[in-house]
N, C-alpha and C positions, 0 to 999 in steps of 0.2 A: 504494500500500500504506500503510495507516494503522498506527500502532503499537498493539500489543495492550495492553489494560488489563484488570485483574482486581481484584475485591474479594471477599474471602473470610474465613472464620473456621473455627476448629475448636475442639473441646472434648474433653477426654479424662479418663479415670480410670485410675489405676494401683493395683493391689492386690498387696502383698507377701504371698505365701502363707506359711503357717506352716513353720518349719524350712527345709529346702532345696528346698521344692516349687516355688520360682521366683516369677516376677513375671508377672501378667496385666495387659494394657493394652487398653482400648477407646477408640477415637477416632471421633467423628463430624465430618465436614468438609463444607463447602459453599462453592463458589466461583462467582461470576457473572462472565462475560467479556463485554467489548465489543471488537469487531474482533479476535477470536481468529484467529491466523495458522494456516492449514491448507494442506496440499499438495493439488494437483489429483490426480484418480485416476491419471493417467499419470506423476506425480511430476516433471513438467517445469516446473511453476510453483507459486506459492503465491497464496493469496487470503485475504481477510478474511471470517470468519463474523461477521455483525453482532452477534448475541447468542447466547451459549451458557452452559451450566451443567454443572458436575460436582459431585456430592455422593455421599456414601456413608459406610460404616462399616468401620473397620479393627479387627481383633482380633489380638492377639499374645500369645505366651507365651514366656518365656525361663527356662531352668532347667538342672538337671544330671540326667543319666540315666546310671547306671553309669560315672561318671567322665568323661562327655562333656558338653561345653557344647552345649545344644540350643536352637534358636530356631525357632519356628513362627508363621506368620501367615496371615491371610486378609483379603481386601478385597472388599466388595460395592460396585460403582460404578454410578451412573446418570450417563451423559454424553450431554447432549442439545444438538443444534443447535436453538435456540429459534426461529430465523428460518425454517428449512425444516421444522421439526417432525419431525426425523429423529434417529437416534442418531449421535453423533460416531464417525468411523472410528478403528480401531486402539486402542480403549479397551475392555478386556474388562469384562464385567459381574462376573465372578468371577475372583479370582486367589488362589493359595495358594503359600506358600514354606516350605521346610524346610531348615535348615542344621544340620550337626553338626560340631563342632570339638574338637580335643584338643591340649593343649600337649605338646610333645615336648622334653625337656630344658628349659633356661631360655630359649632363644633362637629356638625354632621352634614353629610351630603348623601343624597340617594338618587338613583336613576336606573336606567335600563339601556340595553344596547342590542342591536341586531346586526348580524353579518350574513351575507349571502355570497356564494361563489357559483360560477357557471363555466362550462366548457373546461372541465378538469379531467385529464386522463389519470387513471389510477389502476390498481390491480385488484381483480376479484379475489377475495381471501380464500375461496374454496378451490378455484381452478387456476389461479395465478395468471390468468389472461388479462391483457390490457383492456380496460373498458372506459367509455366516456362517461363522465359524471356531470 
């Protein structure tokens, strides 16, 4: 097993919206991997992927709605095994998140969150075949 190496960059923009409309962020990222450590489909071992790449765009918004602190975000991800010319497993093409929180008195905060992923390849635990999720 060789150690994983990565070289990447990201760039982003933040916009403070007028008044209490919140903050919008956009970030583009790109990472090239050498010897990416990945697990075998049966999860019994790990191996090196000689060359891989992840890149994508993240968008986020943070603001106030009716006294609640709200955060929402979405990520579009391209994750490729460049050696085998396949998609990397367990990395969704699309991901979205929503969190709502509210302070209660001065010492407590409560809230809830929701995450969703789409178009993620994984392995069926019974057959070890690659499946779309």
